C-alpha angles and dihedrals in degrees: 000000000000091000095064092040091053093044091050091046091057092049091050091053090050090052089065086079095046128104110266089219092060102035127059092205093046086052090055091049091048092050089054141224097315092056091048092050092046090054092046090051091050091051091049091053091047089051091052091049091049090049091051090049091051097214104148096212093049091050090052095048095046094045088051091053090048093051092045093053090045088058090049089056091049091050092046088057094043092247116148111229088224087073090062090047089050090051091051088051090050090053095046111117094016120112115238087248093054092045094051090047091054089058093046093246 
C-alpha cells in the first residue's frame, strides 16, 4: 500500500507546477486551502453515506476519493505522506486509549 501512496504523493507534488486549467489537482491548489478542505469534507460525508448504505463498491469508491483528497491536503501543506504511514506504524499495536495518553489527550 505504501508504494502507491508514495507514488501518488510524488505526482501530487509535481502537480503544484501544473496549469490549473489542465489539471484538477493544480486547480485545487490554485483555489487554496479552503477549497481543498471543502472537497475533503464533501468526500468524508460521501464516505459516511456510502458506509451507511452498505454497498461495497460505493464504500470503496468513496473511501478512495477521501484518501486521494487527504493526500492533496498533505501535498498542499508540503507534508510527505510517508510521515502519515510512519505515524500509523508507530501506533500499530497500541490501543486507542494508550495512543491518546501518549499524546496527552
